[in-house]
DRENGU-20413 format. One record per residue (C-alpha): residue in one letter; x, y, z. Coordinates in Angstrom, 2 decimals. Each point is the difference from the previous one (the first is absolute). Layout:
BEGIN
atom lolo:a, u:X, v:Y, w:Z
...
END
This chain:
BEGIN
atom lolo:m, u:-2.55, v:18.87, w:-14.08
atom lolo:i, u:2.99, v:-2.14, w:-0.83
atom lolo:v, u:0.53, v:-3.75, w:0.38
atom lolo:q, u:1.87, v:0.51, w:3.29
atom lolo:d, u:-3.09, v:1.57, w:1.57
atom lolo:v, u:-1.92, v:-3.25, w:-0.49
atom lolo:i, u:2.96, v:-2.01, w:1.30
atom lolo:n, u:0.00, v:2.08, w:3.19
atom lolo:h, u:-3.62, v:-0.98, w:0.66
atom lolo:i, u:0.64, v:-3.68, w:-0.73
atom lolo:e, u:3.01, v:-0.13, w:2.29
atom lolo:a, u:-2.00, v:1.56, w:2.82
atom lolo:l, u:-2.29, v:-3.05, w:-0.29
atom lolo:s, u:2.79, v:-2.55, w:-0.50
atom lolo:p, u:3.52, v:1.29, w:0.75
atom lolo:l, u:2.62, v:-1.81, w:-2.07
atom lolo:a, u:2.12, v:-0.48, w:3.13
atom lolo:y, u:-2.33, v:-2.88, w:0.94
atom lolo:a, u:0.28, v:-1.91, w:-3.27
atom lolo:e, u:1.74, v:-3.38, w:0.27
atom lolo:n, u:3.70, v:-0.09, w:-0.88
atom lolo:f, u:-0.55, v:-2.27, w:-3.01
atom lolo:d, u:-2.52, v:2.35, w:-1.57
atom lolo:n, u:0.37, v:2.67, w:-2.72
atom lolo:v, u:-2.27, v:2.92, w:0.82
atom lolo:g, u:-0.34, v:3.69, w:-0.75
atom lolo:l, u:0.19, v:1.83, w:-3.31
atom lolo:l, u:1.19, v:-2.66, w:-2.46
atom lolo:v, u:-0.44, v:1.82, w:-3.32
atom lolo:g, u:-0.22, v:3.70, w:-0.84
atom lolo:d, u:0.83, v:3.45, w:1.32
atom lolo:k, u:-1.31, v:1.01, w:3.43
atom lolo:n, u:-0.05, v:3.65, w:-1.11
atom lolo:s, u:-2.27, v:-0.58, w:-3.02
atom lolo:k, u:-3.17, v:2.06, w:-0.08
atom lolo:l, u:-2.95, v:-2.22, w:0.91
atom lolo:t, u:-2.87, v:-0.61, w:-2.43
atom lolo:g, u:-1.76, v:-2.86, w:1.80
atom lolo:v, u:0.47, v:-3.13, w:2.12
atom lolo:l, u:-0.95, v:-3.57, w:-0.92
atom lolo:v, u:-0.11, v:-2.52, w:2.87
atom lolo:t, u:0.57, v:-3.69, w:-0.69
atom lolo:l, u:1.06, v:-3.23, w:1.70
atom lolo:d, u:2.56, v:-0.85, w:-2.71
atom lolo:t, u:1.57, v:2.04, w:-2.80
atom lolo:l, u:-0.36, v:-1.83, w:-3.32
atom lolo:e, u:0.19, v:1.35, w:-3.56
atom lolo:t, u:-3.80, v:0.21, w:-0.11
atom lolo:v, u:0.07, v:2.06, w:3.20
atom lolo:v, u:2.50, v:2.45, w:-1.53
atom lolo:d, u:-2.32, v:0.25, w:-3.03
atom lolo:e, u:-2.89, v:0.72, w:2.35
atom lolo:a, u:2.03, v:2.73, w:1.74
atom lolo:i, u:0.79, v:1.63, w:-3.35
atom lolo:e, u:-3.67, v:-0.13, w:-1.08
atom lolo:s, u:-1.07, v:1.52, w:3.34
atom lolo:n, u:2.62, v:2.78, w:-0.23
atom lolo:c, u:1.70, v:-1.28, w:3.15
atom lolo:n, u:3.77, v:0.40, w:0.10
atom lolo:l, u:0.41, v:-1.73, w:3.37
atom lolo:i, u:-0.84, v:-3.64, w:0.68
atom lolo:v, u:-0.27, v:-0.90, w:3.69
atom lolo:s, u:0.47, v:-3.76, w:0.09
atom lolo:f, u:-0.09, v:-2.30, w:3.00
atom lolo:h, u:2.44, v:-2.54, w:-1.47
atom lolo:p, u:3.34, v:1.26, w:-1.39
atom lolo:i, u:0.48, v:-0.66, w:-3.72
atom lolo:i, u:3.76, v:0.04, w:0.54
atom lolo:f, u:0.85, v:-2.49, w:2.72
atom lolo:k, u:3.44, v:-1.22, w:-1.02
atom lolo:g, u:2.68, v:2.00, w:-1.75
atom lolo:l, u:-0.43, v:0.61, w:-3.74
atom lolo:k, u:3.18, v:-0.49, w:-2.04
atom lolo:k, u:-1.63, v:0.70, w:-3.36
atom lolo:l, u:-2.95, v:1.92, w:-1.40
atom lolo:t, u:-0.68, v:-1.76, w:-3.30
atom lolo:g, u:-3.70, v:-0.78, w:0.39
atom lolo:k, u:0.63, v:-3.74, w:0.28
atom lolo:t, u:-1.95, v:-0.43, w:3.25
atom lolo:y, u:-3.31, v:1.47, w:1.16
atom lolo:v, u:1.87, v:1.96, w:2.67
atom lolo:e, u:2.29, v:1.62, w:-2.58
atom lolo:r, u:-2.92, v:0.78, w:-2.29
atom lolo:v, u:-1.90, v:1.73, w:2.83
atom lolo:v, u:3.00, v:2.13, w:0.95
atom lolo:i, u:0.71, v:0.96, w:-3.63
atom lolo:k, u:-3.63, v:0.94, w:-0.67
atom lolo:a, u:-0.19, v:2.04, w:3.20
atom lolo:l, u:3.22, v:1.87, w:-0.81
atom lolo:k, u:-1.05, v:0.68, w:-3.59
atom lolo:n, u:-3.28, v:1.52, w:1.19
atom lolo:n, u:1.39, v:1.86, w:3.05
atom lolo:v, u:-2.02, v:-2.11, w:2.43
atom lolo:a, u:1.46, v:-0.36, w:3.49
atom lolo:i, u:-0.48, v:-3.21, w:1.99
atom lolo:y, u:-0.02, v:-0.11, w:3.81
atom lolo:a, u:-0.38, v:-3.14, w:2.15
atom lolo:m, u:-0.34, v:-0.45, w:3.77
atom lolo:h, u:-0.55, v:-3.81, w:0.39
atom lolo:t, u:1.22, v:-1.17, w:3.44
atom lolo:a, u:0.04, v:3.56, w:1.34
atom lolo:l, u:-3.79, v:-0.12, w:-0.32
atom lolo:d, u:-0.08, v:-3.62, w:1.19
atom lolo:n, u:1.57, v:1.18, w:3.26
atom lolo:s, u:-2.38, v:2.93, w:0.45
atom lolo:f, u:-2.71, v:-0.24, w:2.66
atom lolo:i, u:-2.47, v:1.48, w:-2.51
atom lolo:g, u:1.35, v:-1.86, w:-3.03
atom lolo:v, u:-0.56, v:-3.28, w:-1.82
atom lolo:n, u:-1.00, v:-2.15, w:2.97
atom lolo:a, u:-2.22, v:2.67, w:1.50
atom lolo:m, u:-1.91, v:-0.03, w:-3.28
atom lolo:i, u:-0.56, v:-3.76, w:0.28
atom lolo:c, u:-1.19, v:0.45, w:3.59
atom lolo:e, u:-2.33, v:2.76, w:-1.17
atom lolo:k, u:-1.50, v:-2.22, w:-2.69
atom lolo:l, u:-0.55, v:-2.80, w:2.51
atom lolo:g, u:-1.29, v:2.28, w:2.76
atom lolo:l, u:2.65, v:-0.93, w:2.58
atom lolo:t, u:0.32, v:2.05, w:3.20
atom lolo:n, u:2.69, v:0.35, w:2.71
atom lolo:r, u:2.72, v:-0.05, w:-2.64
atom lolo:k, u:3.66, v:-0.45, w:0.90
atom lolo:i, u:3.21, v:-0.50, w:-1.97
atom lolo:l, u:0.80, v:-3.71, w:-0.33
atom lolo:i, u:3.81, v:0.31, w:-0.37
atom lolo:p, u:1.26, v:3.37, w:1.27
atom lolo:q, u:3.06, v:1.25, w:-1.88
atom lolo:p, u:3.05, v:0.23, w:2.31
atom lolo:q, u:2.17, v:3.05, w:0.57
atom lolo:t, u:-2.47, v:2.59, w:-1.27
atom lolo:i, u:0.18, v:2.22, w:3.11
atom lolo:k, u:2.92, v:2.29, w:0.85
atom lolo:k, u:0.80, v:2.13, w:3.03
atom lolo:l, u:1.56, v:3.45, w:0.08
atom lolo:i, u:1.79, v:1.30, w:3.10
atom lolo:t, u:1.17, v:3.60, w:-0.01
atom lolo:f, u:0.98, v:2.73, w:2.46
atom lolo:v, u:-1.31, v:3.57, w:-0.13
atom lolo:p, u:0.16, v:3.11, w:2.24
atom lolo:k, u:-2.83, v:-0.30, w:2.54
atom lolo:n, u:-1.78, v:3.15, w:-1.18
atom lolo:e, u:-0.08, v:-1.33, w:-3.61
atom lolo:a, u:-1.26, v:-3.52, w:0.80
atom lolo:e, u:-3.68, v:0.66, w:-0.62
atom lolo:t, u:0.66, v:1.61, w:-3.40
atom lolo:l, u:2.16, v:-2.92, w:-1.13
atom lolo:r, u:-2.43, v:-2.65, w:1.30
atom lolo:n, u:-2.91, v:1.56, w:-1.85
atom lolo:a, u:2.04, v:0.26, w:-3.21
atom lolo:l, u:0.92, v:-3.70, w:0.23
atom lolo:f, u:-3.65, v:-0.92, w:0.66
atom lolo:e, u:-1.04, v:2.04, w:-3.04
atom lolo:a, u:2.57, v:-1.88, w:-2.10
atom lolo:g, u:-1.56, v:-3.34, w:0.97
atom lolo:a, u:1.88, v:-1.08, w:3.12
atom lolo:g, u:-1.56, v:-1.08, w:3.27
atom lolo:s, u:-2.89, v:-2.20, w:-1.16
atom lolo:i, u:-0.59, v:-3.32, w:1.76
atom lolo:g, u:-3.08, v:-1.96, w:-1.09
atom lolo:n, u:-3.03, v:2.16, w:0.80
atom lolo:y, u:2.07, v:2.69, w:1.73
atom lolo:s, u:1.88, v:3.02, w:-1.33
atom lolo:h, u:2.38, v:2.60, w:1.53
atom lolo:c, u:1.84, v:-2.74, w:1.90
atom lolo:s, u:3.45, v:0.82, w:1.38
atom lolo:f, u:2.20, v:-0.53, w:3.04
atom lolo:n, u:1.88, v:2.94, w:1.49
atom lolo:t, u:2.72, v:0.24, w:2.63
atom lolo:e, u:1.90, v:3.05, w:1.20
atom lolo:g, u:3.70, v:0.35, w:0.67
atom lolo:i, u:3.07, v:2.09, w:-0.69
atom lolo:g, u:1.83, v:-0.18, w:-3.30
atom lolo:t, u:3.58, v:1.18, w:-0.49
atom lolo:y, u:2.07, v:0.99, w:-3.02
atom lolo:n, u:3.10, v:2.01, w:-0.89
atom lolo:g, u:0.20, v:1.43, w:-3.50
atom lolo:n, u:3.32, v:0.33, w:-1.87
atom lolo:d, u:1.23, v:3.06, w:-1.90
atom lolo:d, u:-2.13, v:-0.88, w:-3.05
atom lolo:s, u:-3.22, v:-0.36, w:1.97
atom lolo:t, u:-2.85, v:2.52, w:0.23
atom lolo:p, u:-1.99, v:-1.13, w:3.04
atom lolo:t, u:-3.54, v:1.33, w:0.37
atom lolo:k, u:0.36, v:-0.23, w:3.77
atom lolo:g, u:3.23, v:0.60, w:1.92
atom lolo:k, u:3.34, v:1.10, w:-1.41
atom lolo:k, u:2.50, v:-1.93, w:-2.09
atom lolo:g, u:3.04, v:-1.14, w:1.91
atom lolo:e, u:-1.99, v:-0.20, w:3.23
atom lolo:t, u:-1.76, v:-3.02, w:1.45
atom lolo:h, u:-3.70, v:0.81, w:0.08
atom lolo:f, u:-2.59, v:-1.55, w:2.30
atom lolo:e, u:-3.58, v:0.04, w:-1.34
atom lolo:n, u:-3.27, v:-1.13, w:1.58
atom lolo:e, u:-1.29, v:-2.44, w:-2.62
atom lolo:t, u:-2.92, v:-2.31, w:-0.63
atom lolo:q, u:0.60, v:-3.42, w:-1.50
atom lolo:i, u:-2.87, v:-0.82, w:-2.36
atom lolo:s, u:-0.76, v:-3.56, w:-1.16
atom lolo:v, u:-2.56, v:-0.66, w:-2.72
atom lolo:i, u:-0.74, v:-2.92, w:-2.31
atom lolo:f, u:-0.89, v:0.25, w:-3.69
atom lolo:p, u:-0.70, v:-2.28, w:-3.00
atom lolo:k, u:3.16, v:-0.68, w:-1.97
atom lolo:h, u:-1.24, v:1.52, w:-3.28
atom lolo:l, u:-0.11, v:3.43, w:1.70
atom lolo:e, u:3.63, v:-0.03, w:1.16
atom lolo:s, u:1.34, v:2.57, w:-2.48
atom lolo:n, u:-2.89, v:2.36, w:0.78
atom lolo:i, u:0.43, v:-0.43, w:3.76
atom lolo:i, u:3.75, v:0.72, w:-0.14
atom lolo:k, u:-0.56, v:2.98, w:-2.30
atom lolo:t, u:-2.55, v:1.39, w:2.47
atom lolo:l, u:2.39, v:-0.54, w:2.90
atom lolo:f, u:2.79, v:1.97, w:-1.68
atom lolo:n, u:-2.29, v:2.76, w:-1.24
atom lolo:t, u:-1.57, v:0.52, w:3.45
atom lolo:h, u:2.96, v:-0.53, w:2.35
atom lolo:s, u:2.03, v:3.09, w:0.88
atom lolo:y, u:3.38, v:-1.67, w:0.54
atom lolo:e, u:2.74, v:0.18, w:-2.63
atom lolo:e, u:0.77, v:-3.69, w:0.64
atom lolo:v, u:-3.12, v:-2.04, w:0.84
atom lolo:a, u:0.57, v:-3.03, w:2.23
atom lolo:y, u:-2.38, v:-2.83, w:-0.85
atom lolo:e, u:-0.21, v:-3.74, w:-0.49
atom lolo:v, u:-2.35, v:-2.20, w:-2.04
atom lolo:t, u:-0.54, v:-3.67, w:0.79
atom lolo:t, u:-2.18, v:-2.69, w:-1.58
atom lolo:l, u:-2.42, v:-1.69, w:2.39
atom lolo:e, u:-1.21, v:-3.58, w:0.10
atom lolo:n, u:-3.48, v:1.10, w:1.11
atom lolo:t, u:-2.85, v:-1.35, w:-2.11
atom lolo:n, u:-1.80, v:2.48, w:-2.22
atom lolo:q, u:-3.75, v:-0.58, w:0.14
atom lolo:h, u:-0.68, v:1.43, w:-3.46
atom lolo:i, u:2.72, v:-1.27, w:-2.36
atom lolo:g, u:0.46, v:-3.57, w:-1.20
atom lolo:m, u:-1.17, v:-2.89, w:-2.15
atom lolo:g, u:-3.46, v:-1.49, w:0.19
atom lolo:m, u:-2.91, v:0.83, w:2.26
atom lolo:i, u:-2.25, v:-1.85, w:2.40
atom lolo:g, u:-3.57, v:0.88, w:0.95
atom lolo:e, u:-3.24, v:-1.63, w:0.98
atom lolo:f, u:-3.71, v:-0.24, w:-0.69
atom lolo:e, u:-2.64, v:1.03, w:2.48
atom lolo:n, u:-1.77, v:-3.30, w:-0.68
atom lolo:d, u:1.77, v:-3.19, w:-1.05
atom lolo:m, u:-0.84, v:-2.11, w:-3.08
atom lolo:s, u:0.38, v:-3.63, w:-0.94
atom lolo:e, u:2.93, v:-0.81, w:-2.28
atom lolo:n, u:-2.19, v:-0.67, w:-3.03
atom lolo:e, u:-2.02, v:3.15, w:0.63
atom lolo:f, u:3.18, v:2.06, w:0.29
atom lolo:l, u:1.63, v:-1.44, w:-3.12
atom lolo:n, u:-3.11, v:0.94, w:-2.01
atom lolo:f, u:0.05, v:3.44, w:1.63
atom lolo:l, u:3.69, v:0.36, w:-0.86
atom lolo:k, u:-0.50, v:-1.08, w:-3.61
atom lolo:n, u:-2.75, v:2.57, w:-0.52
atom lolo:h, u:1.61, v:2.94, w:1.79
atom lolo:m, u:3.44, v:-0.47, w:-1.57
atom lolo:n, u:-1.36, v:-0.69, w:-3.49
atom lolo:t, u:2.02, v:-3.16, w:-0.43
atom lolo:e, u:-0.91, v:-2.95, w:-2.21
atom lolo:c, u:1.97, v:-2.54, w:1.97
atom lolo:i, u:1.16, v:-0.50, w:3.60
atom lolo:r, u:2.68, v:-2.58, w:0.71
atom lolo:h, u:-0.13, v:-0.96, w:3.66
atom lolo:s, u:1.37, v:-2.44, w:2.54
atom lolo:k, u:-2.08, v:-2.67, w:1.75
atom lolo:l, u:-3.17, v:1.27, w:1.68
atom lolo:l, u:0.24, v:-0.16, w:3.78
atom lolo:h, u:-3.75, v:0.15, w:0.69
atom lolo:k, u:0.24, v:3.01, w:2.28
atom lolo:n, u:-1.46, v:3.45, w:-0.40
atom lolo:i, u:1.87, v:2.97, w:-1.44
atom lolo:k, u:0.26, v:3.16, w:2.09
atom lolo:k, u:3.65, v:1.11, w:0.11
atom lolo:v, u:1.43, v:0.61, w:-3.48
atom lolo:a, u:3.59, v:0.67, w:-1.13
atom lolo:v, u:0.63, v:1.45, w:-3.47
atom lolo:l, u:3.04, v:0.78, w:-2.13
atom lolo:g, u:-0.38, v:1.20, w:-3.57
atom lolo:g, u:2.29, v:-1.56, w:-2.59
atom lolo:s, u:2.45, v:-2.83, w:0.71
atom lolo:g, u:-0.38, v:-0.74, w:3.71
atom lolo:s, u:1.23, v:-3.48, w:0.83
atom lolo:f, u:2.72, v:1.52, w:2.21
atom lolo:a, u:-2.74, v:1.24, w:2.39
atom lolo:i, u:-1.72, v:-3.33, w:0.68
atom lolo:a, u:1.87, v:-0.46, w:3.28
atom lolo:a, u:-0.90, v:3.53, w:1.11
atom lolo:a, u:-3.68, v:-0.59, w:-0.78
atom lolo:k, u:0.06, v:-3.19, w:2.05
atom lolo:a, u:1.80, v:1.74, w:2.86
atom lolo:a, u:-2.70, v:2.69, w:-0.02
atom lolo:n, u:-2.66, v:-2.73, w:0.39
atom lolo:a, u:-1.73, v:0.92, w:-3.24
atom lolo:d, u:-2.71, v:-2.38, w:-1.15
atom lolo:i, u:0.89, v:0.59, w:-3.65
atom lolo:f, u:2.88, v:1.57, w:-1.93
atom lolo:i, u:-0.88, v:1.57, w:-3.35
atom lolo:t, u:2.83, v:0.58, w:-2.46
atom lolo:a, u:1.28, v:-1.11, w:-3.42
atom lolo:d, u:2.63, v:-2.04, w:-1.84
atom lolo:l, u:0.06, v:-2.90, w:2.48
atom lolo:k, u:1.96, v:-3.01, w:-1.24
atom lolo:y, u:-0.91, v:-3.65, w:0.49
atom lolo:h, u:2.13, v:-0.46, w:3.12
atom lolo:d, u:-1.16, v:3.29, w:1.52
atom lolo:f, u:-3.43, v:-1.50, w:0.60
atom lolo:f, u:1.52, v:-2.64, w:2.30
atom lolo:m, u:1.00, v:2.87, w:2.30
atom lolo:a, u:-3.66, v:0.39, w:0.98
atom lolo:d, u:0.67, v:-3.07, w:2.17
atom lolo:n, u:-3.63, v:-0.21, w:1.17
atom lolo:q, u:0.42, v:3.34, w:1.80
atom lolo:i, u:-1.22, v:2.49, w:-2.57
atom lolo:l, u:-1.89, v:0.17, w:-3.29
atom lolo:l, u:2.16, v:1.33, w:-2.86
atom lolo:a, u:-1.71, v:1.68, w:-2.95
atom lolo:d, u:1.75, v:0.97, w:-3.24
atom lolo:i, u:-2.27, v:2.40, w:-1.89
atom lolo:g, u:2.46, v:0.93, w:-2.76
atom lolo:h, u:2.69, v:2.68, w:-0.21
atom lolo:y, u:-1.93, v:2.47, w:-2.16
atom lolo:e, u:-3.22, v:-0.62, w:1.91
atom lolo:s, u:1.62, v:0.75, w:3.36
atom lolo:e, u:1.36, v:3.35, w:-1.23
atom lolo:q, u:-2.64, v:1.05, w:-2.55
atom lolo:f, u:-1.63, v:2.66, w:2.19
atom lolo:t, u:3.31, v:1.75, w:0.68
atom lolo:k, u:-0.41, v:2.27, w:-3.01
atom lolo:n, u:-3.43, v:1.08, w:1.29
atom lolo:l, u:1.66, v:0.95, w:3.28
atom lolo:l, u:2.61, v:2.08, w:-1.84
atom lolo:v, u:-2.56, v:1.75, w:-2.20
atom lolo:a, u:-2.15, v:0.93, w:3.02
atom lolo:y, u:3.05, v:1.27, w:1.88
atom lolo:l, u:1.45, v:2.06, w:-2.86
atom lolo:t, u:-3.40, v:1.42, w:-0.95
atom lolo:k, u:-0.30, v:1.48, w:3.48
atom lolo:k, u:3.53, v:1.41, w:-0.11
atom lolo:i, u:-0.06, v:1.30, w:-3.59
atom lolo:t, u:-3.23, v:1.66, w:-1.02
atom lolo:n, u:1.11, v:1.87, w:-3.12
atom lolo:f, u:1.26, v:-2.98, w:-2.03
atom lolo:a, u:-1.66, v:-3.14, w:-1.30
atom lolo:i, u:0.88, v:-3.14, w:1.96
atom lolo:v, u:-0.95, v:-2.82, w:-2.36
atom lolo:l, u:-0.65, v:-3.59, w:1.09
atom lolo:s, u:1.44, v:-2.31, w:-2.64
atom lolo:r, u:-2.57, v:-2.11, w:-1.83
atom lolo:t, u:2.60, v:-2.61, w:-0.98
atom lolo:n, u:-0.21, v:-3.37, w:1.75
atom lolo:t, u:3.67, v:-0.93, w:0.38
atom lolo:n, u:-0.56, v:-3.43, w:1.58
atom lolo:p, u:2.21, v:-2.47, w:-1.93
atom lolo:v, u:-1.72, v:-3.03, w:1.57
atom lolo:k, u:-3.12, v:-1.38, w:-1.69
atom lolo:y, u:-2.39, v:-2.70, w:1.22
atom lolo:f, u:-1.63, v:-2.67, w:-2.19
END
């Protein structure tokens, strides 16, 4: 195997197309064509993590957070970021990060929090806009079934719990090829009338290149007529945060103790207790103050996140309980998710869970 083989599996779980625009994701250091020796999974890539990768004979580090976030103008070893990159390059260790691509995955960071808390009926809290596209194309009637099935196989036509979704209308298409044309039906220089089927299918935006490639490889026409548009429809499985619920509610104090134990956190900063039971829970791993309004709009009893500032707590406004469990604590189980996923996909290589605790925040 090579590094790119692992990347292919990761991007099936969390396509980079769904990372936020501000983020820096993908292969950050190293050669994608390097022969793989092993994979180390971590939340952050520090010098000690690179040392651990070297000791474990792993030449690929899969990190949740990107070590390179802003542009590097120098590589002198002055900062911890520069030292990590230099050490990785010297020892031929590649570094890959997915960050908000995994945040936006339905089975990513927030799903892991829900799993730890035992939440059911999970839904995306803030669906990402413009993730669905629509293809319209025209094909000879007797070739429509072949093309439809090829597009379905490429990933088109899935809506929620349904697959093989399309809309088809029949009509007559016309064209007249010039002297340089080589029409597969009709003759050049003559206007041809063809019984055609118009096929409409939707697809997730990260599959666009594959869908268009399949269209051209399957369609018989020399010039394929098609159009692709971006839809405003909400995608049920891509976006920030998640909301779920308990089968049985708990008191606020009971839930905060439950949360502290299940998320292995030493401290929970929270807004004023509202003296009502907790049943509907919104979560967002990492810095999540931007989602407070969405959690309130979803009628969550509590919103669990991290990095809330002093004034953020006022936004609870006696409508919701806000709980800041710490940035590292909210994302700590992400590496377990990645190890479990990659272990199932790659059975002939060691997938190593990093032993290094990279949390920079300490409690006294």
